[in-house]
C-alpha positions as CSV (number, residue, x, y, z in Angstrom):
1,M,14.0,-17.2,-10.3
2,I,10.3,-17.8,-9.5
3,V,9.3,-20.5,-7.1
4,D,5.7,-21.6,-6.8
5,Y,5.2,-23.6,-3.7
6,L,1.8,-24.9,-5.0
7,D,4.1,-27.1,-7.1
8,R,5.1,-29.8,-4.6
9,S,8.1,-30.8,-6.6
10,V,10.1,-27.6,-5.8
11,A,12.8,-27.5,-3.1
12,T,11.5,-26.5,0.3
13,D,14.6,-24.6,1.4
14,L,15.7,-21.3,-0.1
15,E,18.6,-19.2,1.2
16,A,18.6,-15.4,1.1
17,D,20.2,-12.4,2.8
18,L,16.9,-10.4,2.8
19,C,13.4,-11.7,2.8
20,I,10.6,-9.2,1.9
21,F,7.0,-10.2,2.5
22,G,4.4,-8.8,0.1
23,A,5.0,-8.2,-3.6
24,G,2.9,-5.0,-3.7
25,P,4.4,-1.6,-4.7
26,A,6.5,-1.3,-1.5
27,G,7.8,-4.8,-1.6
28,I,8.7,-4.8,-5.3
29,S,10.3,-1.4,-4.9
30,I,12.5,-2.5,-2.0
31,A,13.5,-5.7,-3.9
32,R,14.3,-3.7,-7.0
33,S,16.7,-1.5,-5.0
34,F,19.0,-4.6,-4.5
35,V,19.0,-5.7,-8.2
36,H,22.7,-4.8,-8.9
37,S,24.0,-5.6,-5.4
38,S,25.4,-8.8,-3.9
39,V,22.4,-9.1,-1.6
40,R,20.3,-12.2,-2.3
41,V,16.7,-11.2,-2.0
42,C,13.7,-13.4,-1.5
43,L,10.4,-11.6,-2.3
44,V,7.4,-13.6,-0.9
45,E,3.9,-13.2,-2.2
46,S,1.0,-15.3,-1.0
47,G,-0.8,-15.2,-4.4
48,G,0.4,-15.8,-7.9
49,F,0.6,-13.6,-11.0
50,D,-3.2,-13.9,-11.5
51,F,-6.1,-13.6,-9.1
52,E,-6.7,-16.8,-7.2
53,G,-10.0,-17.0,-5.3
54,L,-8.8,-19.5,-2.7
55,T,-5.8,-17.3,-1.8
56,Q,-7.9,-14.1,-1.9
57,R,-10.2,-15.5,0.8
58,L,-7.3,-15.0,3.3
59,C,-8.2,-11.3,3.2
60,E,-11.7,-11.9,4.5
61,G,-12.6,-10.5,7.9
62,T,-14.8,-8.1,9.8
63,S,-14.6,-4.4,10.2
64,A,-14.4,-2.7,13.6
65,G,-15.8,0.8,14.0
66,D,-18.4,2.9,12.4
67,M,-17.1,2.8,8.8
68,P,-17.6,-0.6,7.1
69,F,-14.4,-1.8,5.4
70,D,-14.1,-4.9,3.2
71,A,-10.4,-5.9,3.1
72,A,-11.2,-8.7,0.7
73,T,-12.2,-6.3,-2.0
74,S,-9.6,-3.5,-1.3
75,R,-6.5,-5.8,-1.1
76,V,-5.3,-8.3,-3.6
77,R,-3.2,-11.3,-2.8
78,A,-1.3,-11.5,-6.1
79,F,1.9,-10.2,-7.6
80,G,1.5,-6.4,-7.7
81,G,-0.7,-6.4,-4.5
82,S,-3.3,-3.7,-4.4
83,T,-1.9,-2.1,-7.5
84,N,-4.2,-4.6,-9.3
85,V,-7.2,-2.7,-8.0
86,W,-6.1,0.9,-7.4
87,G,-6.2,3.9,-9.7
88,G,-2.5,4.7,-9.2
89,G,-3.0,7.4,-6.6
90,C,0.2,8.1,-4.6
91,I,-0.6,10.8,-2.1
92,P,2.0,11.6,0.6
93,L,0.9,11.8,4.2
94,G,0.4,15.4,5.4
95,R,1.5,17.0,8.7
96,A,-2.0,16.3,10.2
97,D,-1.7,12.6,9.3
98,L,1.5,12.4,11.3
99,S,0.3,14.4,14.3
100,E,-0.9,13.1,17.7
101,R,-4.6,13.4,18.2
102,A,-5.9,13.6,21.8
103,W,-9.0,11.5,21.0
104,V,-7.1,8.7,19.2
105,P,-5.1,6.4,21.4
106,H,-1.5,5.7,20.3
107,S,-1.8,8.3,17.5
108,G,1.1,10.3,16.1
109,W,4.2,9.1,14.2
110,P,7.8,9.2,15.5
111,L,8.8,10.8,12.2
112,S,8.0,14.3,11.0
113,H,6.8,15.4,7.6
114,V,10.2,17.0,6.9
115,E,12.0,13.7,7.8
116,L,9.8,11.8,5.3
117,S,10.3,14.3,2.5
118,P,13.5,12.7,1.0
119,Y,11.6,9.3,0.8
120,Y,8.7,11.0,-1.0
121,Q,11.2,12.3,-3.5
122,R,12.6,8.8,-4.0
123,A,9.1,7.3,-4.4
124,K,8.3,10.0,-7.0
125,S,11.3,8.9,-8.9
126,E,10.7,5.2,-8.5
127,F,7.1,5.3,-9.6
128,R,7.7,8.0,-12.3
129,I,5.3,10.4,-10.7
130,D,5.1,13.8,-12.3
131,A,7.0,16.6,-10.5
132,H,4.4,18.1,-8.2
133,D,5.5,20.3,-5.3
134,I,4.5,18.1,-2.4
135,R,5.0,21.0,0.0
136,N,1.9,22.7,-1.5
137,L,-0.2,19.5,-1.7
138,E,-1.5,19.7,1.8
139,L,-2.8,23.3,1.2
140,H,-4.3,22.2,-2.1
141,C,-6.1,19.2,-0.5
142,K,-7.5,21.3,2.4
143,D,-9.0,23.7,-0.2
144,K,-10.6,20.8,-2.1
145,I,-12.0,19.3,1.0
146,R,-13.7,22.6,2.0
147,K,-15.3,22.8,-1.4
148,R,-16.4,19.2,-1.6
149,K,-20.1,18.3,-1.4
150,K,-21.3,15.3,0.5
151,P,-21.8,12.4,-1.9
152,S,-25.3,11.3,-2.5
153,G,-26.9,8.2,-4.1
154,G,-25.2,5.3,-5.8
155,Y,-22.3,3.7,-3.9
156,W,-22.4,6.0,-0.9
157,Q,-26.1,5.5,-0.3
158,Q,-25.7,1.7,-0.6
159,R,-22.8,1.6,1.9
160,Q,-24.8,3.6,4.5
161,N,-27.9,1.3,4.3
């Protein structure tokens, strides 16, 4: 059942056992895991099935820090969430991403890379990602970063000006 609350004629009460906010890849995946269960799931999305300018403006804001970030163009308030604008990249966090950093307050995750591994395997299955050995991904990425040249011109130059 799909309820659009922009239609004022729909009922205002809805009962569910589980309410998930955000119909992006994570929210949809979680909701799908309950399809053949007795759990009544409510998946809430602030946008509709298509881009809506008025709803999208809820993402507008300012960026703090040295790197400019425009949330209004990197997030989409519509069914599917940011998958509407991404290239489909699904890269697991590496050990360094999860580690505490002395210069970053409140950094570090309470979970280790090993503890997350089964969930990465499940995500690979859910999103039908080719079988890559995620244990070697971090080494592969470090090698690529060392060889990468600093971008010049085009988008990068415009963002720095």
